PDB file of N, CA, C and O in Angstrom:
ATOM      1  N   MET A   1      99.677  71.321 191.280  1.00  0.00           N
ATOM      2  CA  MET A   1      99.479  70.100 192.032  1.00  0.00           C
ATOM      3  C   MET A   1     100.047  68.930 191.243  1.00  0.00           C
ATOM      4  O   MET A   1      99.961  68.894 190.016  1.00  0.00           O
ATOM      5  N   ILE A   2     100.608  68.005 191.935  1.00  0.00           N
ATOM      6  CA  ILE A   2     101.165  66.813 191.317  1.00  0.00           C
ATOM      7  C   ILE A   2     100.255  65.633 191.642  1.00  0.00           C
ATOM      8  O   ILE A   2      99.802  65.482 192.777  1.00  0.00           O
ATOM      9  N   ILE A   3      99.993  64.807 190.650  1.00  0.00           N
ATOM     10  CA  ILE A   3      99.153  63.631 190.876  1.00  0.00           C
ATOM     11  C   ILE A   3      99.869  62.708 191.866  1.00  0.00           C
ATOM     12  O   ILE A   3     101.043  62.393 191.675  1.00  0.00           O
ATOM     13  N   PRO A   4      99.175  62.275 192.917  1.00  0.00           N
ATOM     14  CA  PRO A   4      99.811  61.362 193.872  1.00  0.00           C
ATOM     15  C   PRO A   4     100.009  59.975 193.251  1.00  0.00           C
ATOM     16  O   PRO A   4      99.278  59.579 192.343  1.00  0.00           O
ATOM     17  N   ILE A   5     100.996  59.258 193.749  1.00  0.00           N
ATOM     18  CA  ILE A   5     101.263  57.903 193.259  1.00  0.00           C
ATOM     19  C   ILE A   5     100.054  57.010 193.506  1.00  0.00           C
ATOM     20  O   ILE A   5      99.631  56.251 192.634  1.00  0.00           O
ATOM     21  N   ARG A   6      99.508  57.117 194.713  1.00  0.00           N
ATOM     22  CA  ARG A   6      98.329  56.345 195.087  1.00  0.00           C
ATOM     23  C   ARG A   6      97.199  57.290 195.469  1.00  0.00           C
ATOM     24  O   ARG A   6      97.437  58.423 195.887  1.00  0.00           O
ATOM     25  N   CYS A   7      95.969  56.814 195.322  1.00  0.00           N
ATOM     26  CA  CYS A   7      94.810  57.586 195.750  1.00  0.00           C
ATOM     27  C   CYS A   7      94.910  57.802 197.255  1.00  0.00           C
ATOM     28  O   CYS A   7      95.195  56.868 198.004  1.00  0.00           O
ATOM     29  N   VAL A   8      94.679  59.019 197.688  1.00  0.00           N
ATOM     30  CA  VAL A   8      94.820  59.369 199.092  1.00  0.00           C
ATOM     31  C   VAL A   8      93.802  58.622 199.945  1.00  0.00           C
ATOM     32  O   VAL A   8      94.098  58.274 201.088  1.00  0.00           O
ATOM     33  N   SER A   9      92.614  58.371 199.415  1.00  0.00           N
ATOM     34  CA  SER A   9      91.552  57.735 200.200  1.00  0.00           C
ATOM     35  C   SER A   9      91.625  56.215 200.204  1.00  0.00           C
ATOM     36  O   SER A   9      91.595  55.599 201.269  1.00  0.00           O
ATOM     37  N   CYS A  10      91.720  55.606 199.033  1.00  0.00           N
ATOM     38  CA  CYS A  10      91.623  54.143 198.965  1.00  0.00           C
ATOM     39  C   CYS A  10      92.961  53.437 198.771  1.00  0.00           C
ATOM     40  O   CYS A  10      93.057  52.236 199.025  1.00  0.00           O
ATOM     41  N   GLY A  11      93.994  54.148 198.330  1.00  0.00           N
ATOM     42  CA  GLY A  11      95.315  53.546 198.174  1.00  0.00           C
ATOM     43  C   GLY A  11      95.578  52.899 196.833  1.00  0.00           C
ATOM     44  O   GLY A  11      96.630  52.284 196.654  1.00  0.00           O
ATOM     45  N   LYS A  12      94.663  53.012 195.879  1.00  0.00           N
ATOM     46  CA  LYS A  12      94.867  52.412 194.553  1.00  0.00           C
ATOM     47  C   LYS A  12      95.925  53.198 193.782  1.00  0.00           C
ATOM     48  O   LYS A  12      95.882  54.428 193.786  1.00  0.00           O
ATOM     49  N   PRO A  13      96.870  52.535 193.123  1.00  0.00           N
ATOM     50  CA  PRO A  13      97.862  53.239 192.299  1.00  0.00           C
ATOM     51  C   PRO A  13      97.182  53.919 191.104  1.00  0.00           C
ATOM     52  O   PRO A  13      96.481  53.271 190.327  1.00  0.00           O
ATOM     53  N   ILE A  14      97.402  55.241 190.969  1.00  0.00           N
ATOM     54  CA  ILE A  14      96.718  55.978 189.903  1.00  0.00           C
ATOM     55  C   ILE A  14      97.654  56.836 189.057  1.00  0.00           C
ATOM     56  O   ILE A  14      97.261  57.275 187.976  1.00  0.00           O
ATOM     57  N   ALA A  15      98.869  57.086 189.512  1.00  0.00           N
ATOM     58  CA  ALA A  15      99.760  58.017 188.818  1.00  0.00           C
ATOM     59  C   ALA A  15     100.115  57.559 187.403  1.00  0.00           C
ATOM     60  O   ALA A  15     100.293  58.391 186.513  1.00  0.00           O
ATOM     61  N   HIS A  16     100.217  56.267 187.189  1.00  0.00           N
ATOM     62  CA  HIS A  16     100.597  55.764 185.871  1.00  0.00           C
ATOM     63  C   HIS A  16      99.500  55.992 184.824  1.00  0.00           C
ATOM     64  O   HIS A  16      99.768  55.885 183.627  1.00  0.00           O
ATOM     65  N   LEU A  17      98.284  56.303 185.250  1.00  0.00           N
ATOM     66  CA  LEU A  17      97.170  56.523 184.330  1.00  0.00           C
ATOM     67  C   LEU A  17      97.004  57.983 183.923  1.00  0.00           C
ATOM     68  O   LEU A  17      96.288  58.287 182.969  1.00  0.00           O
ATOM     69  N   HIS A  18      97.654  58.871 184.635  1.00  0.00           N
ATOM     70  CA  HIS A  18      97.402  60.296 184.412  1.00  0.00           C
ATOM     71  C   HIS A  18      97.840  60.786 183.038  1.00  0.00           C
ATOM     72  O   HIS A  18      97.119  61.566 182.415  1.00  0.00           O
ATOM     73  N   GLU A  19      98.971  60.365 182.558  1.00  0.00           N
ATOM     74  CA  GLU A  19      99.473  60.832 181.251  1.00  0.00           C
ATOM     75  C   GLU A  19      98.508  60.440 180.129  1.00  0.00           C
ATOM     76  O   GLU A  19      98.198  61.256 179.261  1.00  0.00           O
ATOM     77  N   ASP A  20      98.039  59.199 180.149  1.00  0.00           N
ATOM     78  CA  ASP A  20      97.086  58.734 179.144  1.00  0.00           C
ATOM     79  C   ASP A  20      95.771  59.504 179.259  1.00  0.00           C
ATOM     80  O   ASP A  20      95.183  59.888 178.248  1.00  0.00           O
ATOM     81  N   PHE A  21      95.314  59.727 180.483  1.00  0.00           N
ATOM     82  CA  PHE A  21      94.084  60.494 180.716  1.00  0.00           C
ATOM     83  C   PHE A  21      94.213  61.899 180.148  1.00  0.00           C
ATOM     84  O   PHE A  21      93.319  62.376 179.449  1.00  0.00           O
ATOM     85  N   LYS A  22      95.307  62.551 180.443  1.00  0.00           N
ATOM     86  CA  LYS A  22      95.515  63.931 180.000  1.00  0.00           C
ATOM     87  C   LYS A  22      95.538  64.027 178.472  1.00  0.00           C
ATOM     88  O   LYS A  22      94.922  64.928 177.903  1.00  0.00           O
ATOM     89  N   LYS A  23      96.242  63.109 177.804  1.00  0.00           N
ATOM     90  CA  LYS A  23      96.320  63.126 176.348  1.00  0.00           C
ATOM     91  C   LYS A  23      94.953  62.917 175.709  1.00  0.00           C
ATOM     92  O   LYS A  23      94.599  63.600 174.748  1.00  0.00           O
ATOM     93  N   ARG A  24      94.196  61.979 176.242  1.00  0.00           N
ATOM     94  CA  ARG A  24      92.903  61.658 175.655  1.00  0.00           C
ATOM     95  C   ARG A  24      91.886  62.776 175.859  1.00  0.00           C
ATOM     96  O   ARG A  24      91.084  63.050 174.967  1.00  0.00           O
ATOM     97  N   VAL A  25      91.910  63.415 177.010  1.00  0.00           N
ATOM     98  CA  VAL A  25      90.987  64.519 177.268  1.00  0.00           C
ATOM     99  C   VAL A  25      91.340  65.720 176.401  1.00  0.00           C
ATOM    100  O   VAL A  25      90.449  66.392 175.882  1.00  0.00           O
ATOM    101  N   GLU A  26      92.623  65.995 176.240  1.00  0.00           N
ATOM    102  CA  GLU A  26      93.042  67.096 175.368  1.00  0.00           C
ATOM    103  C   GLU A  26      92.694  66.817 173.903  1.00  0.00           C
ATOM    104  O   GLU A  26      92.519  67.748 173.117  1.00  0.00           O
ATOM    105  N   ALA A  27      92.594  65.535 173.537  1.00  0.00           N
ATOM    106  CA  ALA A  27      92.217  65.165 172.175  1.00  0.00           C
ATOM    107  C   ALA A  27      90.718  65.321 171.940  1.00  0.00           C
ATOM    108  O   ALA A  27      90.258  65.239 170.801  1.00  0.00           O
ATOM    109  N   GLY A  28      89.944  65.548 173.020  1.00  0.00           N
ATOM    110  CA  GLY A  28      88.521  65.818 172.847  1.00  0.00           C
ATOM    111  C   GLY A  28      87.580  64.772 173.407  1.00  0.00           C
ATOM    112  O   GLY A  28      86.365  64.910 173.268  1.00  0.00           O
ATOM    113  N   GLU A  29      88.100  63.734 174.034  1.00  0.00           N
ATOM    114  CA  GLU A  29      87.229  62.717 174.613  1.00  0.00           C
ATOM    115  C   GLU A  29      86.641  63.212 175.930  1.00  0.00           C
ATOM    116  O   GLU A  29      87.203  64.094 176.579  1.00  0.00           O
ATOM    117  N   GLU A  30      85.510  62.639 176.316  1.00  0.00           N
ATOM    118  CA  GLU A  30      84.868  62.996 177.581  1.00  0.00           C
ATOM    119  C   GLU A  30      85.665  62.427 178.746  1.00  0.00           C
ATOM    120  O   GLU A  30      86.050  61.258 178.714  1.00  0.00           O
ATOM    121  N   PRO A  31      85.924  63.242 179.785  1.00  0.00           N
ATOM    122  CA  PRO A  31      86.700  62.754 180.931  1.00  0.00           C
ATOM    123  C   PRO A  31      86.068  61.550 181.625  1.00  0.00           C
ATOM    124  O   PRO A  31      86.779  60.632 182.034  1.00  0.00           O
ATOM    125  N   GLY A  32      84.760  61.544 181.761  1.00  0.00           N
ATOM    126  CA  GLY A  32      84.090  60.423 182.429  1.00  0.00           C
ATOM    127  C   GLY A  32      84.266  59.118 181.686  1.00  0.00           C
ATOM    128  O   GLY A  32      84.506  58.078 182.299  1.00  0.00           O
ATOM    129  N   LYS A  33      84.150  59.165 180.383  1.00  0.00           N
ATOM    130  CA  LYS A  33      84.307  57.960 179.561  1.00  0.00           C
ATOM    131  C   LYS A  33      85.749  57.451 179.613  1.00  0.00           C
ATOM    132  O   LYS A  33      85.988  56.246 179.681  1.00  0.00           O
ATOM    133  N   VAL A  34      86.705  58.380 179.580  1.00  0.00           N
ATOM    134  CA  VAL A  34      88.126  58.000 179.637  1.00  0.00           C
ATOM    135  C   VAL A  34      88.436  57.333 180.976  1.00  0.00           C
ATOM    136  O   VAL A  34      89.137  56.322 181.020  1.00  0.00           O
ATOM    137  N   MET A  35      87.913  57.899 182.068  1.00  0.00           N
ATOM    138  CA  MET A  35      88.164  57.304 183.386  1.00  0.00           C
ATOM    139  C   MET A  35      87.537  55.919 183.498  1.00  0.00           C
ATOM    140  O   MET A  35      88.117  55.027 184.117  1.00  0.00           O
ATOM    141  N   ASP A  36      86.362  55.730 182.906  1.00  0.00           N
ATOM    142  CA  ASP A  36      85.744  54.403 182.900  1.00  0.00           C
ATOM    143  C   ASP A  36      86.620  53.393 182.178  1.00  0.00           C
ATOM    144  O   ASP A  36      86.798  52.271 182.651  1.00  0.00           O
ATOM    145  N   GLU A  37      87.165  53.784 181.037  1.00  0.00           N
ATOM    146  CA  GLU A  37      87.998  52.881 180.245  1.00  0.00           C
ATOM    147  C   GLU A  37      89.345  52.599 180.914  1.00  0.00           C
ATOM    148  O   GLU A  37      89.930  51.535 180.711  1.00  0.00           O
ATOM    149  N   LEU A  38      89.835  53.554 181.713  1.00  0.00           N
ATOM    150  CA  LEU A  38      91.093  53.347 182.427  1.00  0.00           C
ATOM    151  C   LEU A  38      90.910  52.538 183.709  1.00  0.00           C
ATOM    152  O   LEU A  38      91.890  52.125 184.330  1.00  0.00           O
ATOM    153  N   GLY A  39      89.667  52.312 184.103  1.00  0.00           N
ATOM    154  CA  GLY A  39      89.397  51.510 185.292  1.00  0.00           C
ATOM    155  C   GLY A  39      89.268  52.313 186.570  1.00  0.00           C
ATOM    156  O   GLY A  39      89.363  51.752 187.661  1.00  0.00           O
ATOM    157  N   LEU A  40      89.053  53.613 186.458  1.00  0.00           N
ATOM    158  CA  LEU A  40      88.853  54.454 187.640  1.00  0.00           C
ATOM    159  C   LEU A  40      87.365  54.505 187.939  1.00  0.00           C
ATOM    160  O   LEU A  40      86.629  55.281 187.329  1.00  0.00           O
ATOM    161  N   GLU A  41      86.922  53.678 188.880  1.00  0.00           N
ATOM    162  CA  GLU A  41      85.503  53.570 189.179  1.00  0.00           C
ATOM    163  C   GLU A  41      85.125  54.289 190.466  1.00  0.00           C
ATOM    164  O   GLU A  41      83.989  54.741 190.607  1.00  0.00           O
ATOM    165  N   ARG A  42      86.047  54.399 191.393  1.00  0.00           N
ATOM    166  CA  ARG A  42      85.731  55.010 192.686  1.00  0.00           C
ATOM    167  C   ARG A  42      85.743  56.529 192.579  1.00  0.00           C
ATOM    168  O   ARG A  42      86.511  57.109 191.812  1.00  0.00           O
ATOM    169  N   TYR A  43      84.871  57.162 193.370  1.00  0.00           N
ATOM    170  CA  TYR A  43      84.773  58.618 193.347  1.00  0.00           C
ATOM    171  C   TYR A  43      86.056  59.285 193.822  1.00  0.00           C
ATOM    172  O   TYR A  43      86.423  60.350 193.326  1.00  0.00           O
ATOM    173  N   CYS A  44      86.735  58.669 194.772  1.00  0.00           N
ATOM    174  CA  CYS A  44      87.952  59.288 195.300  1.00  0.00           C
ATOM    175  C   CYS A  44      89.052  59.338 194.237  1.00  0.00           C
ATOM    176  O   CYS A  44      89.773  60.331 194.141  1.00  0.00           O
ATOM    177  N   CYS A  45      89.183  58.295 193.456  1.00  0.00           N
ATOM    178  CA  CYS A  45      90.191  58.262 192.391  1.00  0.00           C
ATOM    179  C   CYS A  45      89.834  59.242 191.269  1.00  0.00           C
ATOM    180  O   CYS A  45      90.708  59.916 190.722  1.00  0.00           O
ATOM    181  N   ARG A  46      88.568  59.312 190.939  1.00  0.00           N
ATOM    182  CA  ARG A  46      88.107  60.243 189.907  1.00  0.00           C
ATOM    183  C   ARG A  46      88.348  61.686 190.337  1.00  0.00           C
ATOM    184  O   ARG A  46      88.735  62.528 189.526  1.00  0.00           O
ATOM    185  N   ALA A  47      88.114  61.964 191.624  1.00  0.00           N
ATOM    186  CA  ALA A  47      88.298  63.324 192.134  1.00  0.00           C
ATOM    187  C   ALA A  47      89.759  63.751 192.041  1.00  0.00           C
ATOM    188  O   ALA A  47      90.047  64.920 191.786  1.00  0.00           O
ATOM    189  N   ALA A  48      90.675  62.819 192.243  1.00  0.00           N
ATOM    190  CA  ALA A  48      92.098  63.143 192.135  1.00  0.00           C
ATOM    191  C   ALA A  48      92.453  63.574 190.715  1.00  0.00           C
ATOM    192  O   ALA A  48      93.304  64.443 190.527  1.00  0.00           O
ATOM    193  N   PHE A  49      91.809  62.974 189.714  1.00  0.00           N
ATOM    194  CA  PHE A  49      92.087  63.324 188.325  1.00  0.00           C
ATOM    195  C   PHE A  49      91.380  64.608 187.917  1.00  0.00           C
ATOM    196  O   PHE A  49      91.968  65.456 187.246  1.00  0.00           O
ATOM    197  N   LEU A  50      90.127  64.753 188.318  1.00  0.00           N
ATOM    198  CA  LEU A  50      89.360  65.935 187.907  1.00  0.00           C
ATOM    199  C   LEU A  50      89.776  67.182 188.667  1.00  0.00           C
ATOM    200  O   LEU A  50      89.617  68.295 188.167  1.00  0.00           O
ATOM    201  N   GLY A  51      90.306  67.009 189.868  1.00  0.00           N
ATOM    202  CA  GLY A  51      90.707  68.151 190.675  1.00  0.00           C
ATOM    203  C   GLY A  51      92.129  68.605 190.433  1.00  0.00           C
ATOM    204  O   GLY A  51      92.568  69.581 191.041  1.00  0.00           O
ATOM    205  N   GLN A  52      92.858  67.936 189.576  1.00  0.00           N
ATOM    206  CA  GLN A  52      94.249  68.262 189.323  1.00  0.00           C
ATOM    207  C   GLN A  52      94.351  69.473 188.405  1.00  0.00           C
ATOM    208  O   GLN A  52      93.718  69.512 187.351  1.00  0.00           O
ATOM    209  N   VAL A  53      95.145  70.457 188.803  1.00  0.00           N
ATOM    210  CA  VAL A  53      95.385  71.652 188.001  1.00  0.00           C
ATOM    211  C   VAL A  53      96.882  71.760 187.776  1.00  0.00           C
ATOM    212  O   VAL A  53      97.657  71.720 188.732  1.00  0.00           O
ATOM    213  N   ASP A  54      97.298  71.896 186.523  1.00  0.00           N
ATOM    214  CA  ASP A  54      98.717  71.980 186.191  1.00  0.00           C
ATOM    215  C   ASP A  54      99.200  73.412 186.389  1.00  0.00           C
ATOM    216  O   ASP A  54      98.865  74.297 185.601  1.00  0.00           O
ATOM    217  N   LEU A  55      99.978  73.642 187.428  1.00  0.00           N
ATOM    218  CA  LEU A  55     100.465  74.971 187.756  1.00  0.00           C
ATOM    219  C   LEU A  55     101.924  75.180 187.372  1.00  0.00           C
ATOM    220  O   LEU A  55     102.487  76.236 187.659  1.00  0.00           O
ATOM    221  N   LEU A  56     102.537  74.214 186.741  1.00  0.00           N
ATOM    222  CA  LEU A  56     103.950  74.303 186.416  1.00  0.00           C
ATOM    223  C   LEU A  56     104.244  75.476 185.477  1.00  0.00           C
ATOM    224  O   LEU A  56     105.219  76.198 185.687  1.00  0.00           O
ATOM    225  N   GLU A  57     103.428  75.676 184.459  1.00  0.00           N
ATOM    226  CA  GLU A  57     103.656  76.784 183.524  1.00  0.00           C
ATOM    227  C   GLU A  57     103.529  78.129 184.225  1.00  0.00           C
ATOM    228  O   GLU A  57     104.271  79.060 183.911  1.00  0.00           O
ATOM    229  N   LEU A  58     102.610  78.243 185.160  1.00  0.00           N
ATOM    230  CA  LEU A  58     102.430  79.486 185.888  1.00  0.00           C
ATOM    231  C   LEU A  58     103.611  79.778 186.808  1.00  0.00           C
ATOM    232  O   LEU A  58     104.073  80.917 186.877  1.00  0.00           O
ATOM    233  N   THR A  59     104.095  78.778 187.503  1.00  0.00           N
ATOM    234  CA  THR A  59     105.172  79.000 188.462  1.00  0.00           C
ATOM    235  C   THR A  59     106.527  79.214 187.793  1.00  0.00           C
ATOM    236  O   THR A  59     107.411  79.819 188.400  1.00  0.00           O
ATOM    237  N   THR A  60     106.715  78.745 186.581  1.00  0.00           N
ATOM    238  CA  THR A  60     107.990  78.949 185.905  1.00  0.00           C
ATOM    239  C   THR A  60     108.185  80.383 185.414  1.00  0.00           C
ATOM    240  O   THR A  60     109.288  80.753 185.011  1.00  0.00           O
ATOM    241  N   LYS A  61     107.130  81.187 185.444  1.00  0.00           N
ATOM    242  CA  LYS A  61     107.233  82.592 185.022  1.00  0.00           C
ATOM    243  C   LYS A  61     107.915  83.452 186.064  1.00  0.00           C
ATOM    244  O   LYS A  61     108.394  84.538 185.740  1.00  0.00           O
ATOM    245  N   PHE A  62     107.973  82.998 187.311  1.00  0.00           N
ATOM    246  CA  PHE A  62     108.552  83.782 188.383  1.00  0.00           C
ATOM    247  C   PHE A  62     110.047  83.519 188.533  1.00  0.00           C
ATOM    248  O   PHE A  62     110.516  82.410 188.278  1.00  0.00           O
ATOM    249  N   LYS A  63     110.782  84.528 188.942  1.00  0.00           N
ATOM    250  CA  LYS A  63     112.223  84.392 189.111  1.00  0.00           C
ATOM    251  C   LYS A  63     112.554  83.625 190.389  1.00  0.00           C
ATOM    252  O   LYS A  63     111.819  83.672 191.375  1.00  0.00           O
ATOM    253  N   LYS A  64     113.668  82.926 190.341  1.00  0.00           N
ATOM    254  CA  LYS A  64     114.190  82.268 191.532  1.00  0.00           C
ATOM    255  C   LYS A  64     115.200  83.182 192.191  1.00  0.00           C
ATOM    256  O   LYS A  64     115.933  83.896 191.507  1.00  0.00           O
ATOM    257  N   PHE A  65     115.245  83.169 193.485  1.00  0.00           N
ATOM    258  CA  PHE A  65     116.201  84.013 194.213  1.00  0.00           C
ATOM    259  C   PHE A  65     117.414  83.248 194.561  1.00  0.00           C
ATOM    260  O   PHE A  65     118.331  83.792 195.177  1.00  0.00           O
TER     261      PHE A  65
END
């Protein structure tokens, strides 16, 4: 799944925050605290970040025809 440019529900731009969110969570910070600091207060915007699964590594294992 690819992070949408804007939140599907409210329309707030969120894509520019995803890279920072991903780095900080991988470094060991709590996702909720990181989202608070990035200014993601609405549940719809938070769901877009928490529901995102990076499938690129999985799909690159398959051959193209």
